[in-house]
C-alpha positions as CSV (number, residue, x, y, z in Angstrom):
1,M,126.9,57.5,130.7
2,A,124.2,58.0,133.4
3,H,123.7,61.5,134.7
4,T,124.5,62.0,138.4
5,P,122.3,64.7,139.9
6,S,123.9,67.6,141.6
7,P,123.5,68.2,145.4
8,R,121.5,71.3,144.5
9,S,119.1,69.2,142.4
10,I,118.6,66.6,145.0
11,W,118.0,69.1,147.8
12,R,115.4,70.9,145.7
13,R,113.5,67.7,145.3
14,V,113.8,66.9,149.1
15,V,112.4,70.1,150.3
16,T,109.4,70.4,147.9
17,L,106.9,69.1,150.4
18,I,108.0,71.4,153.1
19,A,108.2,74.5,150.9
20,P,104.5,75.4,151.5
21,L,105.4,76.0,155.1
22,A,106.7,79.4,154.1
23,L,103.3,80.5,153.0
24,T,101.8,80.0,156.4
25,V,104.8,81.3,158.3
26,A,104.4,84.6,156.6
27,A,100.9,84.9,158.0
28,C,102.0,83.9,161.6
29,P,103.8,86.0,164.2
30,M,107.6,85.6,164.2
31,I,109.0,83.0,166.4
32,S,111.4,84.1,169.1
33,P,115.0,83.3,168.4
34,A,115.0,81.2,171.6
35,L,112.7,78.8,169.8
36,A,115.0,78.2,166.9
37,A,117.5,75.4,166.8
38,P,121.1,76.1,167.7
39,P,123.2,77.2,164.7
40,H,124.6,74.4,162.7
41,R,126.6,74.0,159.5
42,P,125.7,70.7,157.8
43,D,128.3,68.4,156.4
44,Q,128.5,68.9,152.6
45,S,129.5,65.3,151.8
46,W,126.2,64.4,150.1
47,S,125.3,60.8,149.4
48,L,124.4,60.9,145.7
49,A,122.1,58.4,143.9
50,G,120.7,58.3,140.4
51,Q,117.3,57.0,141.6
52,P,115.0,58.2,144.3
53,G,116.1,56.9,147.7
54,G,116.4,57.7,151.3
55,D,114.8,54.5,152.7
56,I,115.4,53.6,156.3
57,P,116.7,50.1,156.7
58,D,115.7,47.8,159.6
59,S,119.3,47.9,160.8
60,A,119.3,51.8,161.0
61,V,120.8,53.4,164.1
62,Y,118.9,56.2,165.7
63,L,120.5,59.2,167.4
64,R,118.9,61.9,169.6
65,Y,118.8,65.5,168.7
66,Q,118.2,67.7,171.8
67,G,117.7,71.4,171.3
68,R,116.5,74.2,173.5
69,V,112.8,73.8,172.6
70,F,112.4,70.1,171.5
71,G,114.1,66.8,171.1
72,I,113.6,64.2,168.4
73,D,115.3,61.0,167.1
74,Y,116.9,60.9,163.7
75,V,118.7,58.3,161.5
76,E,122.5,58.1,161.9
77,G,124.1,59.5,158.8
78,W,121.3,61.8,157.7
79,L,122.4,65.4,157.3
80,R,121.0,68.2,159.4
81,T,120.2,71.6,158.2
82,T,119.0,74.5,160.4
83,T,115.9,76.4,159.1
84,A,114.3,79.7,160.3
85,N,112.0,78.0,162.8
86,G,113.4,74.5,163.2
87,L,115.5,72.0,161.4
88,T,115.5,69.3,158.7
89,F,117.2,65.9,158.6
90,H,117.6,64.6,155.1
91,D,119.1,61.8,153.0
92,K,118.9,61.5,149.3
93,D,115.2,62.2,148.4
94,S,113.8,61.7,151.9
95,A,113.5,64.3,154.7
96,V,112.2,64.9,158.2
97,A,111.5,68.5,158.9
98,V,110.5,70.0,162.3
99,Q,109.0,73.5,162.4
100,V,108.0,75.4,165.6
101,R,105.1,77.8,165.2
102,P,103.1,80.0,167.7
103,H,100.9,78.3,170.1
104,V,97.4,77.5,168.8
105,S,94.9,78.7,171.4
106,G,91.8,77.3,169.7
107,S,91.0,74.0,168.0
108,L,94.0,72.2,166.5
109,D,91.6,70.6,164.0
110,A,90.3,74.0,162.9
111,Y,93.8,75.3,162.6
112,V,94.9,72.5,160.3
113,R,91.7,72.8,158.1
114,T,91.6,76.5,157.8
115,V,95.2,77.6,158.0
116,D,97.6,74.9,157.0
117,L,95.6,72.8,154.5
118,P,94.8,75.8,152.2
119,S,98.5,76.5,152.0
120,L,99.4,72.9,151.2
121,A,96.7,72.8,148.5
122,H,98.9,75.2,146.4
123,S,101.8,72.8,146.3
124,P,102.3,70.8,143.0
125,G,100.2,67.7,142.6
126,F,98.8,68.0,146.2
127,Q,96.4,65.1,147.0
128,R,95.1,65.0,150.5
129,G,94.7,61.8,152.4
130,A,93.4,61.0,155.9
131,L,93.5,63.4,158.8
132,T,93.5,61.4,162.1
133,H,93.9,62.0,165.8
134,D,97.1,60.9,167.6
135,T,99.0,61.6,170.8
136,I,102.8,62.4,170.9
137,G,104.7,62.9,174.2
138,G,101.4,63.3,176.1
139,Y,100.3,66.1,173.8
140,T,97.3,66.2,171.4
141,A,98.4,65.6,167.9
142,L,96.9,65.2,164.4
143,R,98.4,63.2,161.5
144,L,97.8,64.3,157.9
145,V,98.7,62.0,155.0
146,Y,99.1,63.5,151.5
147,R,100.9,63.2,148.2
148,G,102.5,65.7,145.8
149,R,105.1,66.3,143.2
150,S,108.7,67.3,143.6
151,A,110.2,70.4,142.1
152,P,111.5,69.9,138.5
153,D,115.0,68.5,138.2
154,D,117.6,71.2,137.3
155,V,118.8,69.2,134.3
156,T,116.0,66.9,133.1
157,G,113.0,69.0,134.2
158,K,111.3,65.8,135.5
159,T,109.4,65.6,138.7
160,T,109.0,62.8,141.2
161,S,105.9,61.6,143.0
162,V,106.3,62.1,146.8
163,Q,104.3,61.0,149.8
164,A,104.3,62.6,153.3
165,D,103.1,62.2,156.8
166,R,102.6,65.5,158.6
167,Y,102.1,65.6,162.4
168,Y,100.8,68.6,164.3
169,V,101.7,68.5,168.0
170,A,100.0,71.1,170.2
171,G,102.3,72.0,173.1
172,R,101.6,74.3,176.0
173,R,103.7,77.1,174.5
174,A,104.1,76.3,170.8
175,L,102.9,74.2,167.9
176,A,105.3,71.7,166.3
177,I,104.8,70.5,162.8
178,I,106.8,67.4,161.8
179,T,106.8,66.6,158.1
180,L,108.2,63.3,157.0
181,S,108.5,63.0,153.2
182,T,109.9,60.4,150.8
183,P,109.4,59.3,147.1
184,T,106.3,57.3,146.5
185,G,107.0,53.6,146.8
186,V,109.9,54.0,149.4
187,D,108.6,52.3,152.5
188,N,109.6,54.4,155.5
189,V,106.3,53.9,157.4
190,D,107.8,52.2,160.5
191,G,110.9,54.4,160.7
192,F,108.9,57.6,160.2
193,R,106.4,56.7,162.9
194,R,109.2,56.0,165.3
195,I,110.8,59.3,164.6
196,A,107.6,61.3,164.8
197,H,106.6,59.6,168.2
198,S,110.1,60.3,169.6
199,F,109.3,64.1,169.5
200,R,109.3,65.8,172.9
201,F,108.9,69.5,173.9
202,R,111.4,70.5,176.5
């Protein structure tokens, strides 16, 4: 009989790509509580699957999250979890995480290369891809593409190859980092781009 992974096991694999955020947050000033998302208790009715998933179908319905600091679209049915400096939407092995960090007064490109990339480089199986310029909501943005490995499964010890798009949006008062991750081979390119470009500072 096939083993069904526990919610804890699935969640560990989902958050692997965003775990390195903690390394840089420790080196940054604390975010004011006003910048954090409103308290929220996620629905615990996980959608379990034996294989990596979380793909966004063409028929997906998008809803709008509107917090005190930012707004962003998300896929209907994806669960929401509040984090220390933002929130995460997740389904199976895919996730969209938004983190708010202190405003970057200097070059955004320099910040990514000297602060964030060194932290990401410590994550399992990290392979950097392209770093390109973008614009989101009228603000300067950078998009980093990379790959890595998930955390080992609680039962089997196996890891999964994951791919991610990471957007850095430099607002007037804060920096937003949007990390969209999914198992390698799951095509969420169009859906992830729509979600990332729906981001707006308030």
